[in-house]
C-alpha positions as CSV (number, residue, x, y, z in Angstrom):
1,M,-12.6,-3.6,-13.2
2,E,-10.3,-5.9,-15.2
3,Q,-7.4,-7.2,-13.2
4,L,-4.0,-7.5,-14.8
5,N,-2.9,-11.1,-15.0
6,S,0.7,-10.7,-15.9
7,R,3.8,-8.4,-15.5
8,T,4.3,-7.9,-19.1
9,A,1.4,-5.2,-19.3
10,V,3.3,-2.8,-17.3
11,G,6.7,-4.5,-16.9
12,H,6.1,-5.1,-13.1
13,Q,4.1,-7.2,-10.7
14,V,0.5,-6.0,-10.2
15,I,1.1,-4.5,-6.7
16,M,4.4,-2.9,-5.3
17,P,5.3,-0.7,-2.3
18,Y,6.2,2.9,-3.1
19,L,8.3,4.7,-0.4
20,I,8.5,8.3,0.0
21,I,11.6,8.8,2.2
22,E,14.3,11.3,3.2
23,N,17.7,10.7,1.5
24,A,16.6,8.0,-1.0
25,A,20.0,7.6,-2.4
26,A,21.3,6.3,1.0
27,F,18.2,4.0,1.2
28,I,19.1,2.6,-2.2
29,Q,22.7,1.8,-0.9
30,F,21.2,0.1,2.3
31,A,19.0,-2.1,0.2
32,Q,21.8,-3.0,-2.2
33,D,24.2,-3.8,0.7
34,V,21.7,-5.7,3.0
35,F,19.3,-7.4,0.5
36,N,21.4,-7.4,-2.6
37,M,18.7,-5.6,-4.5
38,K,19.5,-4.2,-8.0
39,L,18.7,-0.5,-9.0
40,Q,16.7,-0.8,-12.2
41,T,15.5,2.8,-12.6
42,L,16.8,6.2,-11.3
43,V,15.2,9.4,-12.2
44,P,16.8,12.5,-10.6
45,R,15.2,16.0,-10.3
46,S,17.1,19.0,-11.2
47,E,17.5,20.0,-7.4
48,G,19.5,16.7,-6.9
49,V,16.8,14.7,-5.2
50,I,15.4,11.4,-6.5
51,M,12.1,11.8,-8.2
52,H,11.6,8.1,-8.9
53,A,13.7,4.9,-8.3
54,E,13.1,1.3,-8.6
55,L,14.8,-1.6,-6.9
56,Q,14.4,-5.2,-7.8
57,C,14.9,-8.3,-5.7
58,E,14.1,-11.7,-7.0
59,G,11.4,-10.4,-9.4
60,S,9.9,-8.1,-6.9
61,T,10.1,-4.3,-7.2
62,I,10.1,-1.5,-4.6
63,M,9.6,2.0,-5.9
64,L,10.7,5.0,-4.0
65,A,11.4,8.7,-4.1
66,D,12.8,11.5,-2.0
67,A,10.2,13.3,0.3
68,T,9.5,16.9,-0.8
69,E,7.4,19.8,0.4
70,D,4.5,18.3,-1.5
71,F,5.1,14.5,-0.7
72,K,5.9,13.9,3.0
73,P,7.8,10.9,4.1
74,Q,5.7,7.7,4.0
75,P,7.7,4.7,5.4
76,S,6.3,1.2,5.1
77,G,6.4,-2.4,6.6
78,M,7.8,-5.1,4.4
79,F,8.1,-8.8,4.5
80,I,11.1,-10.4,2.6
81,Y,12.1,-14.0,2.2
82,V,15.8,-14.5,2.2
83,N,18.0,-17.6,2.3
84,N,19.4,-17.0,5.8
85,A,17.4,-14.7,8.1
86,D,20.0,-14.5,10.8
87,A,22.8,-13.4,8.2
88,I,20.5,-10.8,6.8
89,Y,19.2,-9.5,10.1
90,Q,23.0,-9.0,11.3
91,K,23.9,-7.4,7.9
92,A,20.9,-4.9,8.4
93,L,22.1,-4.1,12.1
94,K,25.6,-3.3,10.6
95,Q,24.1,-1.0,8.1
96,G,22.3,1.1,10.9
97,A,19.1,-0.7,11.3
98,T,17.6,-1.3,14.8
99,S,16.4,-4.6,16.1
100,I,12.6,-5.1,16.6
101,M,12.8,-8.9,17.0
102,E,15.9,-11.1,17.2
103,P,15.9,-14.1,14.9
104,S,13.7,-16.9,16.2
105,D,12.0,-20.0,14.9
106,Q,8.4,-19.3,14.0
107,N,5.7,-21.5,12.5
108,Y,6.2,-19.8,9.1
109,G,10.1,-20.0,9.2
110,R,13.0,-18.5,10.8
111,A,12.2,-14.8,11.2
112,A,13.6,-11.6,12.5
113,G,12.5,-7.9,12.5
114,V,14.5,-4.6,12.1
115,K,13.6,-0.9,11.5
116,D,15.8,0.9,9.2
117,A,17.1,4.6,9.5
118,W,14.1,5.7,7.2
119,G,11.5,4.2,9.6
120,N,10.7,1.2,7.4
121,T,10.0,-2.0,9.2
122,W,11.5,-5.2,7.6
123,W,10.3,-8.7,8.5
124,I,13.1,-10.9,7.4
125,T,12.2,-14.6,7.0
126,S,13.9,-17.7,5.7
127,L,12.2,-21.1,5.3
């Protein structure tokens, strides 16, 4: 199998998380408020749920959709580099996330962990 070597072939990086979650619209707001992600694509279904959405952050994309009868919720674990792990951790808590690990110095940087209201785990790290 030939591997893609650039984003230009599909307009994205080669591999991306795809979340199937309840209340995708609220998750989009959470991601924008906490991580300053930008909504790039929003494709609604006729029944008012989100069929497909794409959020971008520093050249990385998260794809997501509302869970349905056919596609059950599938939360994920994500690792994100930020400028200030402590500040983003506090921002996430204020937006309803729960703490998994308070900010602390690790051998790979300053790190913290939260679980958002959709069951996704975020490992927030700054260098």
